[in-house]
N, C-alpha and C positions, 0 to 999 in steps of 0.2 A: 652385687648384680644376680638375679636369679635365673638360673638356666631353665629352658623350658621342660627340661627333665625334671628338676625340682619342683616345678609348678604342678605337673603331673603327678608327681608322688603326693604332693601336699592335697590336690585335688582327691586323689584315689583314698588317702586317710581321712579326709573330711567326709567323703561319700560312706566309708565304710563306718565311721562313727554314726552317721545318719541310720543306716541299715541296722546297727545293732539298737539304736535309741527307738526306732518304729517297732522292732519285734520284742523289746523288754517292755515298752509301755503296752503293747498288745497282749504280751503275757501277763503282765501287772493286772491289766483289766479283767482277763478271763479268770485270774486267780480268785476273784471273788464271785464269779458267775454261778458255781454250783451252791452256794449260800442259799441261792433261790431255787434250787431245784433237788439237791441231794439231802437237804434237811427233811423231808418227808417221811423218811424210813425212820428217822429217830423220834418223830411226833407220832408214828402210826400205833405204837401199842397204847400209851396213853389217851390218845384221842379214839381208838376204837372202843377203850373202857369207858371213857367219857360220853360217847355219845351212843354207846350200844351196837358198835357196827362189827361185822364179822370180818375175819381176815380177808375172805374172799372179795368183800366189797372193797376193802381198802386195798387189794391188788386192783380192781377195777379203778379205783382212783389214779393209781400209778399208770395203769394203762390208757387212761384217759390223756393224762398228761403227756405221755410218750406219743399217743397218736397225734396230739396237738402238736407235739415237736416235729414229728416226721412230717406231717403236712406242711408244716412251716419250712422245713429243710427244703422240701420240692419246689415251693414257692420262692422261699427268700433266697436260696443259692443262687437260682437264675437271676434274681434282681441284683444279687451282690455284683455281678458282672455287667449291670446295667446302669445302676444308681451309684450313690454314696455309701460304701461299705463303713466308714466312719459313723455317718448319721444313723445308718440302721442300727450299728451296735449300741449307740448311746439311748435311741428310741427304745430298743427292745429291753435293754438294762432297766432303764426307768419303769417301764411298764410291769417289769417283773416284780420290781420292788413294791409296787403299788398292790398287784394281785397277792403276793403275800402277806401284806400287812392287811389286806380284806379278809382273807383266810382267817387270819388270826383272831377275828371277830364273828366269825361264822359259827352256827350252831346245828346245823343239818349237814346231812350225807350229800343232798342234792346240791346245796350252795358250795360246799367245798368241791364236788366233783366239776362244776361249771367253771369256777375261778381256777383250779389247778389245770383244767384243760386249756383256757386263755392263758395261763402262766407258761404252758407248754410252748405255746405259738410264740409268745413274746421272747422266749430264751433262744427260740431258735434262729433268731435274727444275727446272732452272734459269731457263730463258729466259721460258718463259711465266709462270712464277711471280714473276719479275721485272717482267715486263709487267703483271702484276695489280696489283702494289703501286703500280708508276707510276700505271696508271689509276686506282686509288683516290685517289691524292694530287693528281693533275694533272686541270683541267677540260679539256673538248674544245677551247677556243680556243688552250689553250697546250700541247696534248699533243704536237703536231707536233715542236715543239723538243726535250721531253723525250724522244720516242721517237729523234729524230735523236741526239741525245747518247749514249742508251743504247746504240745500233747502233754509234756510234762507239767506245764503250768495247769493244764486241767486236771491232772491227778493231783497235785499240790492244793488245788482248789478243794478237792475231797477231803483233806486233811484238815484244813481251815474250817471247812462245814462240820465235819465230825468232831473237832476240839470245841467249837462253840456249843455244838447239840449235846456233847456230854456235860458241859457245865451248865446248860440251861434246862435240858428235859426233866431234870428232877425238881424244879421250881413249878414250870408249867409248860404243856407243850404248845401252848399258845405264843409264848417267848420264843421258840424256836422258828417261829415265823416272822417275828418283828425286829430283833436285834441282828442278827447277823447280816441281813439284806441291806443295813445301813451303811455297812463297809461296801457293797457293791456299788450304792448310789454314788460314794465318794471317789470310787476307783473309775466308775464311767465318766464322771465330769472331769478327772483329770485328763483321762484318755482323749476325751473329745476335744479339749483345749491344746494338747500337746501333740497329737498323731495327725499325719498327713496321709491320704489314700495312696499315693503314688510320688516318685521322684519329681515328675514335672509341676506337680503343685506347688513346689518350692523353686519352679524354674530350672530344675535339673533335667537335662536330657541325657539320659545313659541307656534305656531301653525302649525301643520303639514299640514292643509288645504291649506294654503297658498302656499306651496310648492309642493301640491300634482301634479301628473301627469295631463296635461292637456286635457280634451277629445277632441277627433277628432271634426272638425268644423261641420260635419253633425251630427254627436251624439248630440253635444250642441243643435242644431236646432231643431231637432226630440224631445230631451227631453223637450223643452220649449213649442213647438207647440202641443204636445200631452197633456197639462195640461189644463184641461178646465176650470179650476177655475182661472187659471193664464189668460187666453184668455178673460175671462169676465170682471177680473180687467182692462185687457189691453183697452176693449172697453169703459167701464166707464172712464177710465183716457184720452182716446181720445175726449169725451164731455166736460171734464173739462178742458182739455188744449183748445178746442176750444172756450169755454167761456172765459177762461184766456187771451187769445191772442186777442179775440174781444174787450177787454178791453185795453189791453197794447197797441194795434194798433191804434185803432179807438178814444180812448178818447181823445189824444193830437189833432186830426183832429177836433172833436167835440167843444174843448175849443178856438181852434185857428179859428172857423167859425165866418163868421160876426155876426150871430143870438147871438153868446155868448161873443164875445169880446168887454165888455162895457168898459174894462179896463186892463192893464196889470196882476193887481191882480189876475185874474182868472187864468192866466197860472199856477202861482204858486200852485193853488188848485190842480193840476194834479199831483203834488209831494207825495199827500197823498193817491194815488192808489198804486204806490209800495211800499210807507211805510207801507200801511195796508197788503200788501201781505208779506211782510219780516218778521211784527209781526206775521202774521197769521201762517206762516210756523214753527216759534219757538212755537208758542202757540198749535197748533194742535198736536204735540207731546206729549205736558202734557195732552191736553183735551182727547186723545187717551189712555193715560196709567192711568191717575188719575180719569177722569171723567166715562170713558165706560171700565176700567179695561182692557186695551190692546186690546179692540176689534174696530179694525181700520175701520171695515165696518160701524158700528154705527157712527164713528166719521165722516166718509166722506159722509155718508147721511145728518148729521146735517148740515156739512158746506156747501154742495151743495144746499141744500133745502134752507138755511138761503140767499145764493148767488142770488138765483133766486127771493126770496122775495124783498131784498134790491134794485135789479135791476129794477122790476116791480114798486117799490115806485118811481125811478128815472125817468122813462119812464112816470108815470101817473101825478105825481105831479111837476107842474111847479114852483120849489123851486127859490127863487130870493136871499134868505138870503146866504152870501157866508159861514157862518159857518155851516150851515145846509148842504149845497151843499158839504162842505168838509167832514164834518161827514158820509154823504153817500158814497161819493167816496171812503173814508177811509176803511168802512166797506164792500162795494162791492168788493175791493183788499182782503182784510183780509179774506173774506168766499169763494172768487174765487180761491185763491191760497195757502191759509192754508191747505187744505186736502190732496194736492199735497205730503207732508211730510208723509202722512200714506199710500201712495202707494209704495214709493220705497223700503220701509223695506219688503214688500211682496215678492220682487224678492228671496231674500236669503232664506226667510221663506220657500215658496212654492217650490222652485226648487233645493235648496242646495248650498252650498258654490263656488262650482266647476263650477255653471253656473250663477253667478250673472251678469257679464258683458254681456254675451248673453241675459239675461232675462231682463235687464234694458235696453239694445240697443233696443230690440224688443218692451218694453212698450213705451219708447221715440219715436220710429219710429210711431206706433199707434197715440200717443199725437201728434205728428207734421203733420202727414196726415190729421188727423181731423182740427187740427188748419189751416193748409193749405186750406182745403175746404172751412173753413168758411170765410178767407180773401175777395175773389172775390164776394162771397154770399154778404156779408155786404157793399162792395163798390157797387155793383149792387143795392141794396135796397136804399142806400143813394142818388144814381144817381135818381134812380125811384121817391122815396118819395120827395125828395129835402130837407131832414132833416136828421142831424147827431142823433138825439134823438131816433131813431129807433134802434140803436145800442143797447140801454138796454132792449127793449123788445124782441130782439133776444137772447142776452146772457142769460135773465131769462128763456127762454124756453130751452136752451142748458143745462143750469145747472140742471134744473129740470129733463132733460134725463140722466145725468149723476148720479143723485141721484136715479133714478128709476133702472137703468142699473146695478149698484153695488148690489142692493138687490136680484138680480138673483143669486148670489154666492150661497144664501142659498139652491138653488135647487139641488146643487151637494154635495153628502155625501163624508166624508173622507174616503180614502181607507179602514180604519181599521174598517168602519161602525159606527163610532162614530158621534153624532149629533150635531157638533159644527160649528162655523161660523169661517173663515179664521182668524180673529183677534186672535184665540186662538190656532193658529197651530204651534207657536214656538218649543213646546215639541214634535212634530210629524213628521217623516220623511216622506215627499211627495216628493220625487225626481223622481217619475213615470218612 
């Protein structure tokens, strides 16, 4: 005969398995999303040569995609709070696959520009929606780990994209847009069939906040945009994203350039960049919690400062040893992307559960507007200087701006008048 206590333990164990199932399936789906977005950097050099396009124009294509993504985040983040995140992810993923395949048959700058912009919007339907699902299934006290793993999946997605691209780009730049996204299509379908938006979709009543009345869209935007601390965080995330995309998009161009291609082995060094990013995303969750006692601001400052230092070393020292170059590239990725895992939990902590999608959507919008602005800037700098090495100097300066900006959060006092940083806001209601 089972006691009520045993039944309760079995229920908790069953629910815990469901939490991990939903998290891992959402991670699995996002694991292939970058195959439809981070592939462009690998196609950029041969595409530019084939269609006689300058690097500045290539930068504007990347800019257009990132703007499409940013605008999509502003819209789709709010929709994720109101509609089905599961349906949004599936729709965005499949439309992104279609856009990539169509680009592989394009023959002009204008067509590629339009299709890549639309692809950015389609891709934007996933991140905030996935964050909404994770927030619905995971409580505050365990959400940091969940978001760290989710961010790691995004970083690992870059590894998969880089691996496919290295293998395919030497055959044809068009294959970079055709083959990798087939895996995205499969992952999206598996996700759609197995994931549920919230516990109540399976008849489980665990957390009333997941089923709370959804705020009006105007109220959601007002709540987010009136929170000064949150806006400062968005600005710092913008600089972080600009530095990250400066590496993600232009490092392949750097290693494919004539001055660097001493052998095919150099291309494999680029895999260490997204590898560092993936490991950094997971590591910074622990760095924040263990080293800085959940003070996310200090963790972000550390990461972006180190990113700046490593990037400066890559710029000033002409390292010829492949092992040393690989280590520097790895740590550039580790510190450029790792702190992003500390940004996302600030949305539910600062805004409250009801505004998670809207908050993360606006955060990501800021991130990608800044990233977009950086792409043509770097393309123009490369055209003007004639050297891809300027990438690292620019990234170093931008990363330092991120570290300095996040420190301004200390200027805003908590509503209750306590003099704490945002990293300790978990127990305080700051829904303004």
